[in-house]
C-alpha positions as CSV (number, residue, x, y, z in Angstrom):
1,M,-5.3,-11.8,18.9
2,V,-5.9,-9.1,15.6
3,S,-6.2,-10.4,12.5
4,V,-4.2,-9.4,10.2
5,S,-5.0,-9.4,5.5
6,V,-1.7,-8.7,4.3
7,I,-2.8,-7.8,0.3
8,I,-0.8,-8.4,-2.8
9,P,-2.0,-6.8,-6.4
10,A,-0.7,-8.2,-8.6
11,L,-0.3,-8.1,-12.7
12,D,1.6,-10.6,-14.2
13,E,4.0,-11.3,-11.7
14,A,5.0,-15.0,-11.9
15,G,8.4,-16.0,-10.9
16,N,7.8,-13.0,-7.3
17,I,4.2,-14.2,-6.3
18,A,4.7,-17.1,-4.5
19,R,8.2,-16.6,-2.9
20,L,7.0,-12.9,-1.3
21,V,3.3,-15.3,-0.2
22,E,5.5,-18.0,1.3
23,E,7.3,-15.4,2.7
24,C,4.2,-13.3,4.6
25,R,2.9,-16.8,5.8
26,A,5.4,-17.5,7.1
27,L,5.9,-14.7,9.3
28,H,5.2,-14.7,13.6
29,L,3.8,-12.3,15.5
30,D,3.0,-12.3,19.0
31,Q,-0.1,-10.3,18.5
32,A,-1.2,-11.4,15.4
33,V,-1.8,-13.5,13.1
34,L,-1.6,-13.0,9.6
35,S,-3.2,-14.5,6.0
36,V,-2.2,-13.3,2.5
37,L,-4.6,-12.3,0.1
38,V,-3.6,-11.7,-3.6
39,V,-5.5,-10.0,-6.8
40,D,-5.0,-10.9,-9.7
41,N,-5.4,-7.8,-11.5
42,G,-6.1,-8.9,-14.9
43,S,-2.3,-11.1,-15.2
44,S,-1.6,-13.2,-18.6
45,D,0.9,-15.4,-16.7
46,N,0.7,-17.6,-14.1
47,T,1.0,-15.6,-11.1
48,A,-3.2,-16.8,-9.8
49,E,-1.5,-20.1,-10.1
50,E,1.6,-19.4,-8.5
51,A,0.3,-17.8,-6.0
52,I,-2.4,-20.6,-4.5
53,A,-0.2,-23.2,-4.6
54,A,2.2,-20.9,-2.3
55,G,-0.5,-21.1,0.8
56,A,-2.8,-17.8,-0.3
57,Q,-5.5,-17.1,-1.0
58,V,-6.8,-15.1,-5.2
59,V,-9.0,-12.8,-6.0
60,N,-9.9,-11.7,-9.3
61,E,-10.5,-8.2,-10.2
62,P,-10.1,-8.1,-14.4
63,R,-10.9,-3.9,-14.2
64,R,-7.0,-2.5,-14.4
65,G,-5.8,-0.2,-11.5
66,Y,-4.0,-0.7,-8.5
67,G,-7.2,1.0,-7.1
68,Y,-8.8,-1.4,-8.3
69,A,-7.1,-4.1,-7.0
70,C,-6.8,-2.9,-3.6
71,A,-10.7,-1.9,-3.3
72,A,-11.5,-5.4,-4.4
73,G,-8.5,-7.4,-1.6
74,L,-10.2,-4.6,0.9
75,R,-13.6,-6.6,-0.1
76,A,-12.7,-9.8,0.5
77,A,-10.8,-9.4,3.3
78,I,-14.3,-9.8,5.3
79,Q,-12.1,-11.0,8.7
80,A,-9.2,-8.9,8.9
81,E,-8.9,-5.6,11.8
82,I,-6.4,-4.4,10.1
83,V,-5.2,-5.2,6.1
84,A,-1.6,-4.0,5.2
85,F,-0.9,-3.7,1.9
86,L,2.2,-4.7,-0.4
87,D,3.3,-4.8,-3.6
88,G,3.4,-8.4,-5.5
89,D,7.2,-7.7,-7.6
90,F,8.8,-8.3,-3.7
91,S,9.9,-4.3,-3.9
92,S,8.9,-4.2,-0.3
93,L,10.4,-6.6,2.1
94,P,7.8,-9.2,3.7
95,A,10.3,-9.8,6.6
96,E,9.4,-5.7,7.8
97,M,6.0,-6.4,8.3
98,P,6.1,-6.2,11.9
99,V,8.2,-2.7,11.2
100,I,5.1,-1.7,9.8
101,L,1.9,-3.3,12.2
102,A,3.8,-2.3,15.7
103,P,2.2,1.0,16.0
104,L,-0.6,0.2,15.4
105,L,-1.6,-3.6,17.8
106,A,0.7,-0.7,19.6
107,G,-2.5,1.4,20.0
108,E,-0.5,4.4,18.9
109,A,-1.5,4.3,15.4
110,D,-4.4,4.5,13.2
111,L,-2.7,4.6,9.8
112,V,0.7,3.4,9.1
113,Q,3.0,3.9,6.5
114,G,7.0,2.6,5.9
115,S,8.9,5.4,4.5
116,R,11.6,4.6,1.9
117,E,12.7,8.2,2.2
118,L,13.8,7.5,6.1
119,G,14.6,3.5,5.4
120,E,17.5,2.6,2.3
121,I,16.5,2.9,-1.5
122,V,19.2,0.5,-2.7
123,P,20.8,1.5,-5.4
124,G,19.0,1.1,-9.5
125,A,15.3,0.2,-6.9
126,M,13.7,3.8,-8.3
127,P,15.1,6.0,-11.0
128,I,16.0,9.6,-10.6
129,H,12.9,10.7,-11.8
130,Q,10.0,9.0,-9.2
131,R,12.4,9.9,-7.2
132,V,11.7,13.7,-7.6
133,G,8.0,12.7,-8.1
134,N,7.4,11.3,-4.5
135,R,9.0,14.8,-3.1
136,L,7.0,17.0,-4.9
137,A,3.9,15.6,-4.1
138,T,4.7,14.7,-0.3
139,G,5.8,18.6,0.1
140,M,2.7,19.2,-1.5
141,I,0.4,17.2,1.4
142,R,2.9,18.8,3.9
143,M,1.8,22.5,2.8
144,L,-1.7,20.6,1.8
145,Y,-2.7,19.2,4.7
146,G,-0.2,19.5,7.6
147,V,1.3,16.4,7.8
148,P,4.5,15.5,7.9
149,I,5.3,13.2,5.8
150,T,8.5,11.6,3.5
151,D,6.9,9.3,1.3
152,L,3.7,7.5,-0.5
153,G,4.8,4.1,-0.6
154,P,3.1,1.6,-1.3
155,Y,3.9,0.1,2.0
156,R,1.9,0.0,4.8
157,A,-1.2,-1.3,6.3
158,I,-4.7,0.5,8.5
159,W,-7.6,-0.4,10.8
160,R,-9.9,-1.9,8.4
161,P,-12.6,-0.4,9.2
162,A,-10.8,3.7,9.1
163,L,-9.8,2.6,6.0
164,L,-13.8,1.8,5.1
165,E,-15.3,5.4,6.3
166,L,-12.6,6.3,3.5
167,Q,-14.2,5.9,0.5
168,M,-12.4,5.6,-1.2
169,R,-12.6,6.1,-4.8
170,E,-9.6,6.5,-6.5
171,M,-8.6,3.4,-8.1
172,T,-5.8,4.1,-10.4
173,Y,-2.6,4.9,-9.2
174,G,-4.1,7.6,-6.8
175,W,-5.2,5.1,-4.3
176,P,-2.0,5.3,-1.7
177,T,-2.1,9.6,-1.9
178,E,-5.8,9.0,-1.9
179,M,-6.0,7.2,1.2
180,T,-3.2,9.6,3.1
181,V,-5.7,12.6,2.6
182,K,-7.8,11.3,3.9
183,A,-6.9,10.4,7.2
184,A,-4.6,13.4,7.5
185,R,-8.2,15.0,6.5
186,Q,-9.8,12.5,9.2
187,G,-8.1,13.4,11.5
188,L,-6.2,10.0,11.8
189,R,-3.2,9.1,13.5
190,I,-0.7,8.3,10.5
191,V,2.9,7.3,11.2
192,E,6.1,7.2,9.0
193,V,8.8,4.0,10.1
194,P,11.4,3.5,7.4
195,V,11.7,0.3,5.3
196,S,13.9,-1.0,2.7
197,F,12.8,-0.1,-1.3
198,Q,14.2,-3.2,-3.5
199,P,14.6,-3.7,-7.2
200,R,12.5,-6.0,-8.3
201,R,13.0,-9.4,-8.3
202,L,11.9,-10.7,-12.7
203,G,10.4,-8.9,-15.0
204,R,9.6,-4.5,-15.8
205,S,7.6,-2.5,-13.2
206,K,4.6,-1.0,-14.4
207,V,5.1,2.5,-13.4
208,S,8.9,3.1,-12.8
209,G,10.2,1.5,-15.7
210,T,8.8,3.6,-18.0
211,L,8.5,6.7,-18.9
212,R,4.5,7.2,-19.4
213,G,3.0,5.0,-16.3
214,S,6.2,7.8,-14.2
215,L,3.9,10.4,-16.1
216,L,0.6,8.7,-15.3
217,A,1.2,7.8,-11.6
218,A,2.7,11.0,-11.2
219,W,-0.5,13.1,-12.6
220,F,-2.6,10.8,-10.6
221,I,-0.8,12.0,-7.1
222,L,-0.8,15.4,-7.6
223,R,-4.2,15.9,-9.0
224,V,-5.1,13.1,-6.3
225,A,-3.3,15.9,-3.6
226,I,-4.9,18.3,-4.5
227,R,-8.7,16.9,-4.7
228,Y,-8.7,16.2,-1.9
229,A,-7.7,19.0,-0.3
230,W,-11.2,20.1,1.6
231,W,-12.3,16.7,1.4
232,G,-14.6,16.6,4.7
233,S,-13.4,19.2,6.2
234,S,-17.0,19.6,7.3
235,Q,-17.4,16.1,9.3
236,K,-16.0,16.0,12.7
237,A,-11.8,13.9,12.9
238,N,-13.2,10.1,13.9
239,R,-9.6,7.8,15.2
240,R,-10.4,4.7,15.1
241,Q,-9.2,2.7,17.8
242,P,-8.3,-1.3,17.7
């Protein structure tokens, strides 16, 4: 059995987080054992308390930033062989986790990314400016790195040793992009699988919910995509196997 830690970065997700944790913990996989780790990224509500009550391990990361939260979860998931990431707003469905994990468990991938473009974007879940920005960024990555990806969404899973070797440094919105482009530079096997994207259950998105959040996210994503185009070019490809 492979140990999988589901890492959920969360900022002010009271009302969403408990059910999200419960649905993750209810999953049963033949080849994997799941645990759930919520990273409270400085919430001002009861996110941490609700997550604990639902059965999650909670790690506190007071430094605001999506990358800081993901990195804190990675450090805490010391027993995990695979780490999976999904957002705390319920825009991604825990029920689709087996689809995310399948290529890893079958030995066919090192990094699996959920593609909302290949799956279903429920009306109202993703504003048009976010979709345009995502397509611009993935187009640039295809051109710079030769990786035929369609999405840079947060729903993804990777072998933990492989992620540690990527030496992640982007502590804000650029974390998923950095993971993708560094994995490409290292020659890791990147597989996309279709996933759905839902409107958040409660609250307002910290990224697409405001123009400022959307512009900042787009800036970080494009900057990271360009910055790491020559990262690790002198290193040998290091493919991780289970």
